[in-house]
N, C-alpha and C positions, 0 to 999 in steps of 0.2 A: 472681659479683656477689649481694649480698643485696638482695632487694626488701622484705622484711619481710612477704611475703604467702605463706601456705601454701596447699597444695591444699584443705585443710579451710575456709579462709577463702574461697576462691573457690566452693566448693560452697555455703557458708552464704548467700552473697549472690546466688545464682542465684534469680530468681523462680520461684515455683511455677507449673506450668502453670495457666491460668484453668480453673474449673469450667464446664462446658456448662450453659447455664442451661435451665430448664424453658420450655415455651412461655409459660405465666402469667406467669414473671418477665421475659421478654423483650419480649412484646406490647406494653407499656406504651412502650418505645422505638420500636417500628416506629409506633405511633400518633402519637406526638409528631413523628416526621420526615414522616408522610404530609401530604399536602395536603387541604384541606376536601372537595375531590372523591372522593379516595380513601377519606377517613373515611366518607363518606356511603355511597358505593357499597359498600365491603368491611366496613363496621363491624358490620354484622348476622352476616356469615360469620366474622369474626374472632372474635366472641363465642361462636358455635357451636364452632369450634376450641378455646376455651377450655374450654367445658364438657365436651368429649370427651377433650382431650389435655393439660389445662393443667397436670397434674403430671408431664408426660413430657418427658424432655430433647429438644432439637432434633433431636439425631442418632440419636433412636430413632423418629421418625415416618416411616413408609413410604409409598410411592406407593399401595399398596392401600388405607391408612387415608383418603387423600384422595379416591381413586376411590369409596370406599364413602360418603363425605360427599357428594359430587357426585350420586350416585344418590339419596340420601335428600332433598337438596334439589329435585331435579327432580321427585320423587314427591310431595313435599308442598308445591310451589310454590303459592301462591294464585292462583286462576283470575281473569284479568283479560280486559277486552274485546279486548285485542290480543295475548294469551298465546299461547305456542308450545308449550304442553303441558311447561312447566318447563325448556326448553333454556336459556333466559337464565340462570335460577337455577343450573343445573349450570355453565354457563358462568363465572358470577360466583364459584362456588366456587374453581374453578382459578385464576382471575385473583387472587382475594383470597390463595390460598396462594402464588401465585408471588411476589406483592408482599411477603410476608412473608418468604420464603425469599431473595429478592433482597437484602433488607436485612440477612440473616444472613450472606450470601456478603460482601457489602461491609465488613461489620464484622469479617470473617475468622474467624467461628465456624465455618463449615463451608465445603468446597471447592464450587466450582461444580457439579462433577460428582456432587455427593452430594445435590443439591435433590431431593427426592422430588416436587415440584409440577410440575417441568419434565419429568419422565417421564412425564406424561400428556398426550395430545393434547386440546386444546379441541375440543368439539363443533363440526361444521362448521354454519356459519351458513347458515340457509334464506334464499331470495331475499327481499328486502323486499317486504311487501304494500303500502306506501304507494304512492299515486299521486298526480297532480295532478287537483284537483276541478275539474269543467266549471263555467262561469259560472253555470249554472242551479243546481247543487249549492250553490255558494257563496252564491247569493242566498237559497236556502231556509234555508240555516244562519243567515245574517244577520237574516233575517225572523223565525225563531223567537227568536232571542237578543234582538231588540227588541221582541218582543211577549209575552214570558213572563218568570217568574222576579221575584225580589223586588229586582233592580236591574239593570234592563235597560240603564241609562246605562252602567254599568261593562261589562257583558257585550260590549255592542256597542263600546265603546273598545278593549276587549282583542282583539276579533277584527279591528278594523281596525289596530291596532297592528301585530299578528303578520302580517297580510297586507301591509301595507306594508314592513315591515322585514324579514320573513322571520326574525325572531329566535326563539330558543327560550324556553320558559318560564322557565328561569332567568335569561335575559337580561333581560325584562320584570320580573321579581320584584326584580332587582337595581338596577334605576332608581332614582336619587335625584334629589332637586330640583335638584341642581347638575348632573345629566349632561342637562338639557334646555335647548338653545339655540333659543329659539322664533324668534329674529330670522335665525338662517341655515337653519332648518328641519332640525335635527340632534338625534339622542339619542345618549349615549355608551353603548354596551352592552358588558357584561361578561359573558363566557360562558365554556363550560367550556374546560380547558386555560388558563385564566387569561389569555384574549386579550382585548383590549381595542380598540374601534375606534368612531369617530364615524360614524354611519349616517344617511343622509338621511331625512327624512319630511316629509310635504306641510305647508305653512304652516297649513293648516286643521286638520290633526291635531295640530299644534304647540299652536295656540290652545285647542283642546279640552282638551290635557293641563294647559295652564296653568290653565283653568279649573277642571278636575278637582283640582289641587293646591290652588288657593286656597281652594276650597269644603269640601276633606275633611282641611286641617290639615297638608298638607305646606309648611311655612314655612321651616324651616332649610335650609341647602344640603345637609345629609346626611341629611334625612328620606327615609324611602321614598317615592317618587313615587305609586304606585298604591295605593288606599286602599279600604276599605269606607265605606259611607254614615255609620257613626259614628266614622269616623277612624282605625279600627283598620288597621295596615300590611296589605296583601293578601298571601294565603298561596297555596299550590299547591291548596289544597281548593277554592278558587273554581272553578278549572278543572274538577276532577272534577265539581262540582255543574252546572256548566254543560254538560259534554258530556253527563252523565246526563239532564238535562233535554231538550237536543236530541234526543238518541237517544230518549227516550220519545215524542216528537211526530214525529220522522223515523225510522221503523224502518230504513231503510237506513243511517243513520249508526250505528246500535247494532250493525247486522249486520256491517258491514265494520269496526267499531272505529275509527272516524274520530275524531282527537284534534288537539290544536293543532298537532302536528308536520305534519300534511297540509296546513296552510296554508303551512308553509314550503316543502315540495315543490311546492305550486301556484304560488307566486310565483316561485321560482327556476327552475322549468320554463319559465314565461313568459318570464323574463328571458333564458334560455339559448337559447328558439326564437327572439327577437326581436332580442337584442343579442350573442350568442355567449357562448362558454364562458368566456373570460377575464373578462368583466365579471360573468357569473352567480358565478363564484368570489369576486369581490370582493363582490359583493352578499351572498353567504353568510359572509362573514368567512374565507374558506379561503385567501386570498393569503400568509398568513404561514406556512403549514405546508410542511414540506418533503415533497417526493415527486416521482415522475418526471414529473408533469404540471406542476410549479411551476417554470418557467424565466423568465428575463428576458423572454422575448417574451409570455408568457401572464399579465399582469398588467394591472389597471386601476386608475385614480385614483378620488377622491371624486367628482370631476366626471362621470365616466362613470356612476358609480352613481346620481347624482341625476338623470341624463339619463334613465336607465331607469326610475327611480320616477316622474318627470314623465309619461312615455309610459303607464306603468302606471296612474297616478291620472287622467290628463288634466288636471293642474294644474301651472302654473309652478312651477319652484323656482329659487331665488336662486343655487344653484351649477350649474344645468344648462346644458350646452352643446347645441350643434345636432348632429343625427345626422350631417350631412355631416362636422363636425370630427373626429367619432369614427370616420369612415371607413366607416360603415354606410349602405348604399344603401336608400332608401325607396321 
């Protein structure tokens, strides 16, 4: 039977194998597929990979290359108040390289066993040095914030927002005017991992946030809520200046590297001690994450979080219930 197709015809129509791209050629695809958090965390390390290996094909980069970059990053890391001798920088190098090669594996460019980044173990994380602040320490920090600096009102508002909500800096900076529900005493927080949740705040804090927005130009629903006195949207630099100033006046703050995240530890520790693990997880915004501790029995609702907030602040909240309804003995 004549098919009208020769062996030569079949060979001619076979597609040629795709050429292995260089790192510089492939990285734009990785960046385009990465989320904003990954781009922010790994961007500098991806750029360093381009400088070192930009003209090399993906299958020519070895584990030794990545390990050498890890050592270099750790040795040249910027010294910070809460630094760990460059361990975090070295860890981020490996994480950035793994994210890069995971994408290459998913695109079928290399087999999983050929990823050089996964042949290097991440540095073991040291125990976290953060702890809950004592009431006296928290009072001292707030006192300095209220009596120094060029915008004491803003700094006091920031400390109160983080103490009440236990939110991260990114969550506060992402707040928009539409994320504030002053009647119900709620703010909508967007934090890492693209999590989204409504978090109770005291009615008093909600009123101060409304006043802040009105006086500093946050008018449209999409306007950033927190702002400088001249109306510019707040940036993370305000936090850096705040803790530098507090550390200059309270040496123990500088010595221990205390930062905004310590306020999160302080609030969540208090909630866990007084209301239990499940409500503390909800207060922290951890209830949507998978893990061995996340079961249908260790969850809490918005009303439980509001009840914990009311006890923390000593102010009633519209969504709070009684301790007895939560099953907590007083």
